[in-house]
C-alpha positions as CSV (number, residue, x, y, z in Angstrom):
1,M,40.7,31.8,7.8
2,G,42.8,28.6,7.8
3,R,41.5,25.1,7.2
4,R,39.6,23.5,10.1
5,S,41.1,20.5,11.9
6,A,39.6,17.1,11.0
7,G,40.9,15.3,14.2
8,F,40.3,11.8,15.5
9,L,36.8,12.6,16.8
10,H,35.7,14.8,13.9
11,K,31.9,14.4,13.1
12,S,31.4,11.8,15.8
13,R,28.8,13.5,18.0
14,S,25.9,11.1,17.4
15,F,28.2,8.1,17.3
16,L,29.7,8.9,20.7
17,S,26.3,9.8,22.4
18,K,24.6,7.4,24.8
19,T,21.0,7.4,25.8
20,P,20.3,8.6,29.4
21,R,19.8,5.0,30.6
22,E,23.2,3.8,29.1
23,R,25.2,6.7,30.6
24,G,28.2,6.0,32.8
25,I,31.1,3.5,32.9
26,P,30.3,-0.1,31.8
27,S,30.6,-3.1,34.1
28,P,34.0,-4.7,34.9
29,A,32.9,-7.8,32.9
30,K,33.1,-5.8,29.7
31,F,36.7,-4.9,30.3
32,L,37.6,-8.6,31.1
33,K,36.0,-10.2,28.0
34,E,38.2,-12.9,26.5
35,F,38.4,-13.7,22.8
36,S,40.3,-16.5,21.1
37,V,42.7,-16.1,18.2
38,G,40.8,-16.5,14.8
39,E,37.4,-15.6,16.4
40,K,35.2,-13.1,14.5
41,V,34.2,-10.1,16.5
42,V,32.4,-6.8,15.8
43,I,33.8,-3.4,16.6
44,D,31.3,-1.6,18.8
45,V,32.8,1.5,20.3
46,E,32.1,2.3,24.0
47,P,32.0,6.1,24.1
48,S,32.8,6.5,27.8
49,I,36.2,4.8,27.4
50,R,38.7,6.6,25.1
51,R,41.6,4.4,25.8
52,G,42.0,1.7,23.0
53,M,39.2,3.2,21.0
54,P,39.3,2.6,17.2
55,H,38.5,5.3,14.7
56,R,34.8,5.7,13.9
57,R,35.3,4.4,10.3
58,Y,35.7,0.9,11.8
59,Q,32.4,1.1,13.8
60,G,30.2,-2.0,13.1
61,K,32.9,-3.8,11.1
62,V,33.3,-7.6,11.5
63,V,37.0,-8.3,12.2
64,M,39.2,-11.2,13.0
65,V,41.2,-11.5,16.2
66,V,44.9,-12.1,15.3
67,W,46.7,-11.9,18.6
68,K,46.4,-10.8,22.3
69,R,48.7,-7.9,23.1
70,G,48.7,-7.1,26.9
71,S,45.1,-6.5,27.8
72,A,44.1,-5.5,24.3
73,Y,43.6,-7.5,21.0
74,L,45.3,-7.1,17.6
75,V,42.6,-7.4,15.0
76,D,42.6,-7.4,11.2
77,V,40.1,-5.2,9.4
78,K,39.5,-5.5,5.6
79,L,39.0,-2.0,4.2
80,G,38.6,-2.2,0.4
81,D,41.6,-4.1,-0.9
82,K,43.8,-3.4,2.1
83,V,44.0,-5.2,5.5
84,K,44.5,-2.8,8.5
85,H,45.8,-3.9,11.9
86,L,44.2,-2.3,14.9
87,I,44.9,-2.6,18.6
88,V,41.6,-2.5,20.4
89,L,40.6,-3.0,24.0
90,P,37.9,-5.7,24.7
91,V,35.4,-3.1,25.9
92,H,35.1,-1.9,22.3
93,L,34.5,-5.5,20.9
94,K,31.6,-7.9,21.0
95,R,31.1,-11.4,19.7
96,H,29.9,-11.8,16.1
97,K,26.6,-13.7,15.9
98,G,26.9,-15.1,12.4
């Protein structure tokens, strides 16, 4: 037997599950959210939209908006001593309340 694949959605079953009342596609307002450069936002993955979805390791991270790129945002994530750059759609982001 060969080694099993550990793909992009590996071990993400509970993380990508919605409760019955949350099921379906989110409202258009979630796709059209605007953020300003330098604003702090939280990565909150919307499971029903795969396009522009960040990896599950970034779920719940507070990140900084660096730039708008088309309809998506370029964000900086601090991971240990490194800074990662992610391109994320606004449906997967929400404002930080802190």
